[in-house]
Backbone bond lengths (Angstrom), bond angles and torsions (degrees), N, CA, C in turn:
res aa  C-N    CA-C-N  psi(-1)  N-CA   C-N-CA  omega(-1)  CA-C   N-CA-C  phi
1 M - - - 1.444 - - 1.529 108.58 -
2 K 1.319 115.40 140.88 1.462 121.30 176.53 1.523 108.23 -121.02
3 T 1.317 115.21 153.66 1.457 121.16 178.68 1.519 109.18 -122.78
4 R 1.317 115.42 130.24 1.460 122.50 175.42 1.523 107.73 -131.63
5 Y 1.311 116.42 168.99 1.461 121.02 -178.67 1.526 110.09 -134.14
6 I 1.311 114.43 146.98 1.461 121.78 171.22 1.518 105.69 -118.16
7 K 1.327 117.17 124.66 1.463 121.56 178.42 1.521 108.54 -115.28
8 L 1.327 115.40 129.38 1.461 121.43 -175.30 1.522 111.38 -136.30
9 S 1.307 116.04 146.50 1.462 121.97 169.45 1.519 107.24 -95.08
10 T 1.332 116.29 133.63 1.460 120.46 179.86 1.526 110.01 -120.85
11 K 1.320 115.00 164.85 1.462 121.76 178.51 1.520 112.12 -93.89
12 G 1.346 117.50 -12.14 1.461 120.80 -174.38 1.514 111.14 74.37
13 N 1.326 116.28 -172.69 1.464 121.89 176.66 1.528 112.99 55.79
14 T 1.325 115.87 49.62 1.465 124.10 179.38 1.531 111.34 64.50
15 D 1.315 115.88 41.56 1.460 122.15 173.41 1.530 107.68 -69.68
16 I 1.319 116.75 128.60 1.466 122.52 -177.48 1.522 108.63 -114.35
17 I 1.336 116.28 122.19 1.466 121.72 -176.31 1.526 109.51 -123.19
18 D 1.323 116.00 127.89 1.463 122.01 175.99 1.527 108.30 -74.76
19 I 1.332 116.72 115.31 1.470 120.30 179.54 1.525 112.05 -102.90
20 T 1.321 117.37 4.94 1.460 121.38 -179.26 1.528 112.13 -55.31
21 P 1.347 119.86 -46.14 1.478 118.78 179.15 1.534 113.58 -59.51
22 Y 1.321 117.70 -35.12 1.465 121.27 176.94 1.530 110.16 -63.81
23 L 1.339 115.64 -43.66 1.467 120.17 -179.52 1.526 110.94 -66.40
24 E 1.315 116.79 -41.71 1.470 120.49 178.52 1.528 110.63 -61.47
25 R 1.325 116.17 -40.87 1.464 120.34 178.59 1.534 110.59 -65.09
26 L 1.330 117.04 -42.34 1.465 120.41 179.67 1.530 112.41 -61.76
27 I 1.338 117.37 -45.39 1.469 117.99 -178.44 1.526 111.19 -69.09
28 K 1.325 116.20 -28.26 1.469 118.90 175.61 1.535 110.04 -71.47
29 E 1.338 116.92 -46.63 1.465 120.99 179.55 1.527 111.93 -61.04
30 E 1.324 116.54 -36.75 1.469 121.58 -178.81 1.525 112.36 -89.63
31 N 1.336 116.79 0.73 1.459 123.01 178.91 1.543 112.13 53.96
32 V 1.334 115.30 45.51 1.467 120.95 179.45 1.524 108.49 -81.59
33 K 1.307 116.62 118.48 1.464 121.66 177.17 1.522 110.89 -99.64
34 E 1.336 116.08 -43.37 1.469 122.82 178.92 1.520 107.74 -136.21
35 G 1.321 116.27 132.24 1.460 117.96 177.94 1.510 112.13 164.90
36 I 1.307 112.98 -161.86 1.465 121.34 179.73 1.513 107.56 -138.29
37 I 1.328 115.91 139.23 1.454 118.59 169.83 1.526 107.72 -111.93
38 F 1.310 113.96 133.21 1.459 122.09 178.18 1.518 107.06 -108.64
39 L 1.322 116.18 128.22 1.460 122.23 -177.88 1.519 109.55 -114.20
40 N 1.318 116.58 141.17 1.458 121.06 174.25 1.521 108.99 -144.69
41 V 1.336 116.02 118.15 1.459 119.79 176.13 1.528 107.76 -84.54
42 I 1.325 115.59 131.80 1.456 121.07 -179.76 1.528 108.36 -77.75
43 G 1.318 115.97 126.55 1.455 120.86 177.89 1.513 112.01 125.48
44 S 1.313 115.83 161.96 1.465 120.88 -176.71 1.520 112.86 -112.18
45 T 1.337 116.82 17.26 1.467 120.33 177.31 1.530 111.74 -128.90
46 A 1.332 116.21 25.85 1.463 121.52 177.69 1.518 108.18 -137.44
47 G 1.321 116.70 169.71 1.454 120.69 178.65 1.516 111.13 -152.74
48 L 1.336 114.92 165.39 1.462 122.70 177.59 1.522 108.74 -127.28
49 T 1.323 116.20 137.33 1.466 120.88 177.56 1.526 108.63 -160.76
50 T 1.322 116.08 -173.33 1.463 120.35 173.02 1.524 109.17 -118.96
51 M 1.314 114.69 157.87 1.464 121.38 177.53 1.522 107.85 -167.01
52 E 1.314 116.27 171.36 1.457 120.40 166.39 1.518 105.95 -85.38
53 Y 1.316 116.06 110.97 1.461 121.60 -173.34 1.531 109.72 -82.90
54 E 1.308 115.10 88.05 1.467 121.76 177.03 1.523 107.67 -144.68
55 P 1.334 118.55 156.48 1.469 121.55 -170.88 1.535 115.22 -53.13
56 G 1.314 118.05 -42.31 1.462 120.10 -179.77 1.512 112.02 -65.16
57 Q 1.333 116.91 -44.03 1.459 121.05 179.88 1.523 111.18 -67.83
58 I 1.326 117.03 -36.98 1.468 120.91 176.85 1.525 109.54 -60.42
59 K 1.318 116.42 -48.54 1.472 121.12 178.78 1.531 111.11 -61.18
60 D 1.335 116.69 -44.86 1.468 121.12 179.55 1.528 111.72 -60.83
61 L 1.341 117.04 -43.43 1.455 120.59 -178.53 1.530 110.64 -65.28
62 K 1.333 116.87 -42.68 1.469 120.17 177.23 1.533 110.24 -60.94
63 N 1.322 116.65 -41.87 1.468 120.66 179.84 1.517 112.19 -64.81
64 I 1.331 117.75 -39.74 1.462 119.97 -178.46 1.534 110.37 -68.78
65 F 1.335 117.79 -36.21 1.464 119.45 175.28 1.523 110.56 -62.21
66 E 1.317 116.73 -40.78 1.462 120.64 -179.71 1.532 111.00 -65.90
67 K 1.315 117.35 -33.67 1.471 120.77 177.81 1.531 111.89 -73.79
68 I 1.326 116.20 -42.26 1.466 120.54 -176.53 1.531 111.30 -75.34
69 I 1.336 116.26 -48.25 1.467 121.70 -178.52 1.531 107.37 -132.32
70 P 1.337 117.40 85.67 1.464 120.68 -175.79 1.526 113.70 -65.46
71 Y 1.311 114.86 153.66 1.464 121.86 -179.51 1.529 111.24 -65.98
72 R 1.282 117.86 -55.32 1.470 121.44 -173.49 1.527 111.73 -93.52
73 K 1.318 115.39 94.55 1.469 121.89 174.24 1.514 107.85 -143.18
74 D 1.284 115.80 166.65 1.456 120.81 178.33 1.524 110.52 -87.92
75 Y 1.328 116.42 67.31 1.451 121.24 178.86 1.535 109.86 -75.23
76 A 1.310 116.97 139.84 1.465 121.81 -179.78 1.527 111.56 -58.51
77 H 1.331 117.45 -37.06 1.466 120.83 -179.67 1.530 111.20 -57.08
78 N 1.321 116.97 -40.67 1.469 119.95 -179.61 1.525 111.53 -63.23
79 F 1.324 117.68 -34.69 1.462 121.62 178.25 1.528 111.14 -76.20
80 T 1.332 115.73 -34.60 1.469 120.21 179.87 1.523 110.83 -64.23
81 W 1.333 116.68 -48.09 1.467 121.02 -173.66 1.523 113.31 -105.39
82 H 1.319 117.46 0.45 1.476 122.05 179.33 1.526 111.36 55.46
83 D 1.334 114.82 40.48 1.461 120.08 174.51 1.527 108.57 -124.72
84 D 1.287 116.58 -167.63 1.461 120.15 -171.50 1.526 111.80 -133.63
85 N 1.353 117.37 28.93 1.460 118.18 -174.14 1.529 114.49 -121.02
86 A 1.318 117.48 23.94 1.471 119.58 178.86 1.520 111.11 -57.66
87 H 1.316 116.54 -41.14 1.470 120.00 179.20 1.535 110.88 -59.75
88 S 1.333 116.82 -32.84 1.466 121.67 179.48 1.521 110.81 -64.16
89 H 1.317 116.40 -44.46 1.468 121.37 178.31 1.532 110.61 -66.25
90 L 1.311 116.86 -42.07 1.463 120.50 -179.43 1.525 111.66 -64.97
91 R 1.317 116.70 -42.81 1.473 120.30 178.54 1.526 110.78 -64.23
92 S 1.323 116.74 -40.20 1.464 120.55 177.49 1.530 110.76 -62.11
93 S 1.323 116.19 -41.92 1.469 120.23 178.74 1.517 111.44 -62.78
94 L 1.320 116.58 -35.43 1.465 121.23 179.23 1.531 111.06 -69.09
95 I 1.319 117.35 -46.30 1.468 122.16 -176.80 1.527 111.61 -80.08
96 K 1.294 118.05 -39.81 1.463 127.31 -177.33 1.528 110.50 91.26
97 T 1.318 114.56 158.33 1.467 121.02 -175.86 1.517 113.53 -101.41
98 N 1.343 116.95 0.50 1.470 117.96 -178.93 1.523 111.11 -134.71
99 F 1.332 113.50 163.19 1.459 119.19 -170.37 1.524 109.46 -163.68
100 F 1.332 117.91 142.36 1.463 123.34 174.38 1.526 109.88 -107.03
101 V 1.329 116.44 143.70 1.464 121.60 171.81 1.528 107.53 -134.58
102 P 1.341 118.06 121.45 1.459 119.75 175.98 1.538 110.82 -75.69
103 V 1.324 114.98 154.74 1.467 122.24 176.98 1.520 107.58 -125.30
104 T 1.328 115.57 127.99 1.463 121.95 178.93 1.526 108.64 -133.71
105 G 1.320 115.55 130.72 1.459 119.48 179.03 1.518 113.13 59.43
106 G 1.338 116.76 31.71 1.461 120.94 178.24 1.515 114.69 78.00
107 K 1.340 117.10 10.78 1.476 120.89 -178.49 1.524 109.94 -128.73
108 L 1.330 115.09 147.59 1.463 120.16 173.95 1.523 108.80 -64.37
109 D 1.321 117.29 136.37 1.465 121.22 177.13 1.526 109.17 -82.73
110 L 1.331 114.79 79.80 1.458 122.74 178.79 1.518 108.93 -126.72
111 G 1.322 115.75 152.80 1.458 120.38 176.33 1.518 111.12 -71.39
112 T 1.310 115.82 166.89 1.464 122.20 -177.76 1.526 111.97 -53.24
113 W 1.314 117.41 -41.41 1.460 122.07 -176.00 1.530 111.65 -109.08
114 Q 1.309 117.50 24.56 1.461 121.98 -176.30 1.523 110.05 -111.71
115 Q 1.312 115.39 121.20 1.456 121.01 176.36 1.532 109.12 -121.89
116 V 1.334 115.18 153.38 1.461 121.56 175.65 1.525 106.62 -90.49
117 V 1.333 116.02 131.14 1.457 119.98 -176.77 1.525 111.97 -128.17
118 L 1.313 114.10 148.47 1.455 123.58 168.37 1.522 106.26 -98.73
119 I 1.319 116.37 132.90 1.463 120.44 175.19 1.522 107.68 -119.14
120 D 1.326 116.34 120.35 1.453 121.33 177.31 1.525 108.41 -98.85
121 F 1.324 115.67 110.99 1.456 121.58 -176.66 1.526 113.30 -90.39
122 D 1.330 118.67 -9.44 1.455 119.80 -174.31 1.530 110.89 -64.34
123 I 1.322 115.59 168.07 1.467 120.81 -172.84 1.525 112.85 -90.87
124 R 1.322 117.24 3.92 1.456 121.34 -178.52 1.524 110.08 -144.69
125 P 1.317 117.28 162.41 1.467 119.63 174.61 1.525 110.74 -59.48
126 R 1.330 114.75 147.20 1.466 120.27 -177.53 1.520 109.82 -140.36
127 Q 1.315 115.24 160.41 1.457 122.85 167.28 1.521 105.12 -100.16
128 R 1.322 117.75 115.46 1.464 121.84 -176.88 1.513 110.36 -105.87
129 K 1.331 114.42 145.42 1.467 121.34 178.64 1.522 107.71 -126.43
130 I 1.320 115.51 125.65 1.464 121.93 177.58 1.520 107.34 -111.30
131 V 1.329 115.67 122.89 1.463 121.25 175.26 1.533 106.86 -84.88
132 V 1.330 115.79 130.35 1.462 121.61 178.33 1.518 107.98 -117.71
133 K 1.312 116.51 114.64 1.462 122.63 176.01 1.524 107.54 -99.77
134 I 1.306 117.15 124.43 1.453 122.50 -177.59 1.516 108.84 -107.25
135 L 1.332 116.18 116.17 1.462 122.06 -179.97 1.524 108.37 -111.39
136 T 1.329 116.17 121.85 1.465 120.10 179.96 1.518 110.47 -122.79
């Protein structure tokens, strides 16, 4: 098993970043032909998932998060810590902070229009670190 890291600056507020090119570069650098990569973003206000990374889908995904878990509500967490990011923690819990991607023939096993994305739900810009475990 090998461990690599992806470090990214985010804008917060449901910033969605396509990390597929980073993953493709890592499997090429590590010469992974067959295996699995396990990803975990450090923190409790971000998440990892897949989507079709295009402007309409990005807008739609942000809108659905706002409908399901709105930003401005009287969440108990905000009263406990006197901050304003309870929705960020809840959205992260819904999406999850980790993700597996299989690799076959030196390529990520993703659909034509499927990209792996990091979503930063926090209310401010952040420096995010994704741990990538490579199992071959």
